[in-house]
N, C-alpha and C positions, 0 to 999 in steps of 0.2 A: 746743462753744464757747459761752460766755455773751455777754451784751450788751457786755462789756468786751473781747472778742476783737478784735484788730487786723484780722483778715482775714475775708473772705467765704469760705464753704466750700460746695462741692458734695460731697455725701456719697453714696457708692455702697454699697448693701447687697447682699451676694452670698453664695453657698455654692459651694465648689469642687466639690462633688459634683453640681452642677446644670449640664447642658450649655449651657443658655441663658446662664448666668453666664460660662462659659468663652468662649462665642462673643462676648460683649459686651466682653471685655477690649480688643481692638484699638481699638474706638470710644472707649472711656474713655481709653486711653493717648494716642490722637490728640488728643482734646479737651484733656487736661492739658497737652500740649506747645503747642497753639495758644493757650491762654488763660493761659499762665504770666505771672504778675504782675497778672492781673486777679482771679482767685479761685483758691483752693487746692482740690485734689481729694483727698478722703480716702476710705478704704474700710473697711468693717466686715464681717468674715467671720462671718456669722450661724450657720455650722455649726461654729464652733470650740469652743464650750462652751455650757453651759446659760445662763450669764450673758449671753453675746452673743446667744443665741437669744431670750431674754426681752426684751432691750433692743430688738432688731430688731422683735419683735412689737409693741412699744409704739409704734413709729413707722410701720411699713409692713406690708403683707400678705406674710408670709414664704412663702406658698404661690405667690406670683407674682414670684419673684426672677428677674433683678436688679431692684432698685428704686432710686430716686434722690430726693434731697431737697436743698434749699438752706437754709443757715443764715445769716440776716442779723439783727443785733442780738439774737442769742440765740434768735430765733424760727425754728422749723423748718417748712418748707413742702414737702410731698411732691409729687412729680410723679405724674400719673395713671398707674397701673400697667396693664400689659397687654402689648401687643406691644413687643419690644425697640426703643427709639428709636435713630435714627441719631445720629451725632456732631453733625450740624447741629441736630436737634431737641433734643438735650441742651443745646447751646450756646444755642439760642433760649429754652429754659426758664430757664437761668441768667440770661441777659440780662434776661428779663422780671422777675426778682426783684431786679435791681440797684437800689441806693439812689440813683436819679437825683434824688430830692428834695433831696439834700445839695448839689446844684450850683445856685446862684442864677442866674437868667436876667438878664443885665445888657445891656440894649439902649439905654441912654441914660447920658450922663455923670453925671446926677444919681443914678442907681441905685448908683453906686460908694459914695456916702455913705449913701444911704437903705437900701440892702439889704446891702451888704458890711460897711462900717465900723460901721454901727449894730449889726449882728449880732456883730461882733468885740467891741464894747464891752459889749453886753448879755450875751453868753455868756462874756466874759473870755478870749477867745482871744488868741494872740500876733500874728496878722497875717491878712490876706486874700490869697488866691491867685486871680488872674484870668487865665483863658485867653482870648486873642484868636485866633479861629479863622475859617477860610474855609468850614468845614463848617456844615451846617444842623441837625445833631443832636448831642447829647452822646454821646461814645464810652463804651462800657463801661469802658475803662481809666481814663478821667478820673473817672467815677463811683466806681470802686473806690478810686482814690487819695484822693478826698474822704472815703471811708469809713475808709481806713487811717489818715489823718492828721486825723480829725475832732476829736481831743482838743485840738489846738493851732491849727488853721486853719479859716477859713471859705472855701469855694470858690465861685467864680463863673465864668461863661462868657459871652463876647460872640461871637455866631455871625455867619456870612455877611459877613465883612469890613466890620464897622461902622466907617465912616470917621471919625466923630466921636471914638470911643474910641481908634482908632488914632492920631489926631492928638494926643489928650490925653496919651497915654503914649509918643509918639514911636515907635510900632511901624511898621515898613516891610515886614515879611514875616510870613507865617503858617505854622504856628502860633507864637505867642510867649506865654510865661508871665510875668506881672508879679506881684511881691510888693509889697503895700502895707502899710506900717506907719508908722513915723515918717518913712521915706523910701521912694523907689521903686527897686526892683531888678528886673532882667529876666533871664530864662533863655532862651537861644537854642540850647541843646544838643539832643541827639537826643531825640525823643519816643518813646523805648523804655522799657519797664518798669524795667530795671536802672538806666539813667541817671537816670530821673525819681525813683526811690526813693532813690538815692544823693544826689541834690540835695535832696530833701525831708528826708532824714535830717540833712543838714548844716544845713538851716534850723532844724530842731528843736533841734539842738545849739546853734546860734547864739543863738536866742531863749531857750533854756533857761539859757544862761550869763547873758544879759542879765537874765532874771527873778531869778536868784540874786543878782546884783549889786544889783538894786533892793531885794530883801528885806534885804540887809545894811545 
């Protein structure tokens, strides 16, 4: 995937003739299930053909498979090779590479204009998405959504039950997502990957239609 790819990818390099690779399969499958919606997991069989073998060798040490790497913005980062990592270590590696920088920290009402709407205008995005949360850290899922929808939206987050921002947007429960454009809309649905992507897809469609009308 290049810099235009919509998704984050964890890539597994393996060879079916290698017992360590066979043993690694359960951990990889477990990770893929737990992180569905946050990043995609892809696999390359380095023993399939000469072309695959050469590609794998250009990315990782094929003498120490399985190997793993993360692709963000078209940039590949390899995980340190050696002992087979657990599903937790694989997860921690992927989270470490997450594009958290795409989520603006909004802890004051003035930041809505200074950080969110200023970026919307400067980067010619459709709207800003602001998450009001009772958590103290940005979740990997929210960072992933900021990456997946970076083409059209600027993302921000207000953490730890910021009362001033809750009052500003009439938020009475956490978490709540607020869409800021010409008007304010809120999302109070499930904070699950499928529900969130469906909602964001509908926003892209809505703003896409609005953009076409303006061009006419």
